[in-house]
C-alpha positions in Angstrom: -0.2 0.1 -0.1 1.0 3.7 -0.5 2.5 5.0 2.5 0.1 8.1 2.6 -2.9 5.6 2.0 -1.7 3.5 4.8 -1.4 6.3 7.0 -4.9 7.3 6.2 -6.3 3.9 6.4 -4.7 3.4 10.0 -5.4 6.6 11.3 -2.1 7.8 11.9 -1.8 11.4 13.1 1.6 13.1 11.9 3.3 14.6 14.7 7.0 15.2 13.8 9.8 14.5 11.6 13.3 15.4 10.8 15.4 15.4 7.9 19.2 15.0 6.8 21.6 15.4 3.8 21.2 16.4 0.6 21.8 14.1 -2.5 21.9 11.2 -0.3 18.8 11.7 2.2 17.5 10.5 5.2 14.3 10.9 7.0 12.2 10.0 9.9 8.6 10.7 10.6 6.6 10.2 13.9 2.9 9.5 14.1 0.3 8.9 16.5 -2.3 6.3 16.6 -5.3 6.8 18.6 -6.6 3.5 18.0 -3.6 1.9 19.5 -2.8 4.8 22.0 0.8 4.8 20.9 3.3 6.5 18.6 4.9 5.0 15.5 7.7 5.8 13.3 9.5 5.4 10.2 13.1 6.0 9.2 14.4 5.9 5.4 17.1 6.9 3.5 18.0 7.3 -0.1 19.1 9.4 -2.7 17.8 12.0 -5.1 16.1 9.6 -7.3 13.4 8.9 -5.0 11.8 10.6 -1.8 10.5 9.4 1.4 7.3 7.5 1.1 8.3 6.0 -2.6 9.6 2.4 -1.1 5.9 0.8 -1.7 4.4 -1.4 -0.5 4.1 -0.3 3.3 2.6 -2.0 6.0 2.3 -1.1 9.7 4.8 -3.6 10.3 7.6 -1.3 8.4 7.2 1.3 11.3 8.8 1.0 14.7 6.4 2.0 17.7 6.4 2.5 21.1 5.5 5.3 23.8 6.3 8.9 24.1 9.8 8.2 25.5 10.9 5.7 22.7 9.6 8.1 19.8 11.6 11.0 21.4 14.3 8.6 21.6 14.1 7.6 18.1 14.1 11.4 17.0 17.1 12.1 19.1 18.8 9.0 17.7 18.3 10.4 14.0 21.4 10.9 12.3 22.5 11.0 8.8 26.2 11.0 7.2 25.7 13.4 4.6 24.5 16.1 7.5 22.4 16.0 10.5 19.6 18.6 11.4 20.5 21.4 13.7 20.1 21.1 17.3 17.1 23.6 16.7 15.4 21.2 14.5 16.0 18.3 17.1 14.9 20.6 20.0 11.8 21.6 17.9 10.7 18.2 16.6 11.0 16.5 20.0 9.2 18.9 21.8 6.6 18.3 19.3 6.1 14.6 20.5 6.9 15.7 24.4 4.0 18.2 24.0 1.7 16.0 21.9 -2.0 15.7 23.4 -4.4 13.3 21.4 -7.9 14.7 21.0 -9.9 13.1 23.5 -13.6 12.2 21.7 -16.7 11.7 23.8 
């Protein structure tokens, strides 16, 4: 399944993401699943021939998952040899996960 169709089908909510590199790139995106009450993240890397989300088919098994601390740890551990995000980017994106509050529906 296409990544963005999977995200929609699973009801994943985009929360944060980091990118590094240029021609050779790396990206991590963090989502929240209200259904599972946990965070999911996907880390990919490649070259300029394709982009994040181009490696179909995807399944939820392609994602790592865990609690808030695990998602923050995944972002903090993101590194790419062609160039890492700035400290400000790390701080901003980890804060998005730390401060994320799922919508409560009655």
